C-alpha positions in Angstrom: 10.1 -12.8 -10.3 8.8 -11.6 -7.0 10.2 -10.9 -3.5 7.6 -11.1 -0.8 7.8 -8.8 2.2 5.7 -9.7 5.3 4.7 -6.3 6.7 3.4 -6.9 10.2 3.6 -6.2 13.9 5.8 -8.5 16.0 4.7 -10.1 19.2 4.7 -7.5 22.0 3.5 -4.7 19.7 6.8 -3.6 18.2 6.4 -2.9 14.5 8.7 -4.9 12.2 9.2 -5.5 8.5 11.5 -8.4 9.1 9.5 -11.3 10.5 11.0 -14.8 9.9 14.5 -13.5 10.2 14.8 -11.8 6.8 17.8 -9.5 6.4 17.5 -5.9 7.5 18.5 -4.7 4.1 17.7 -7.4 1.5 19.3 -7.3 -1.9 17.2 -8.4 -4.9 17.8 -8.4 -8.6 16.6 -5.2 -10.4 13.3 -5.8 -12.2 12.0 -8.0 -9.4 8.6 -7.1 -8.2 8.5 -6.3 -4.4 5.2 -7.5 -3.0 4.1 -6.3 0.4 1.7 -8.6 2.3 0.0 -6.9 5.2 -3.3 -6.1 7.1 -4.6 -3.1 5.2 -6.7 -2.1 8.3 -3.6 -1.7 10.4 -0.7 -0.8 8.1 0.2 0.8 4.8 3.3 1.0 2.7 4.9 4.3 1.5 7.8 4.4 -1.0 9.9 7.2 0.4 13.2 9.0 -0.2 16.3 8.2 1.9 15.5 11.4 4.0 11.9 10.2 4.4 13.2 6.8 5.6 15.5 8.4 8.2 12.9 10.8 9.4 9.8 8.7 8.9 8.3 11.2 6.6 6.0 10.3 3.7 7.0 11.6 0.2 4.9 12.2 -2.9 5.7 8.7 -4.2 2.9 7.5 -2.0 1.5 4.1 -1.1 2.4 0.9 -3.0 1.6 -2.7 -2.5 3.7 -3.9 -5.6 6.8 -2.2 -6.9 9.1 -3.1 -9.8 12.5 -2.1 -8.6 15.0 -0.4 -10.9 18.6 -0.5 -9.8 19.5 1.3 -6.6 18.4 1.5 -3.0 14.7 1.9 -2.3 13.1 2.9 1.0 9.7 1.9 2.4 7.9 2.8 5.6 4.6 2.2 7.3 3.0 5.7 7.5 0.5 4.8 10.2 1.2 6.9 13.3 4.2 5.6 15.3 4.8 2.5 13.2 7.9 3.8 11.3 9.4 5.2 14.5 8.9 1.8 16.1 10.9 0.2 13.3 8.4 -0.6 10.6 10.6 0.4 7.6 12.7 -1.3 5.0 15.6 -0.4 2.7 16.0 -2.7 -0.3 19.0 -2.8 -2.6 18.2 -3.7 -6.2 21.3 -4.8 -8.1 
């Protein structure tokens, strides 16, 4: 199964990972594949640590468009300058 994340910039230029009213911290079954849909010329997706999520710092896990989630909380940010700080980040709980 897959869970689609629309990774985009909202009207007015504010970055968002929650278009369409999706929850701020979605919960999905473990082993689901998280698929990020986004404009690769404007954004990217970095799978980061909790610290990287809080500080908007990219970790060695690097960029991912598709991630199979093991159990636990996983953190993703857009590493383009200013995007994470503007809110383009997502925490996902895999249960």
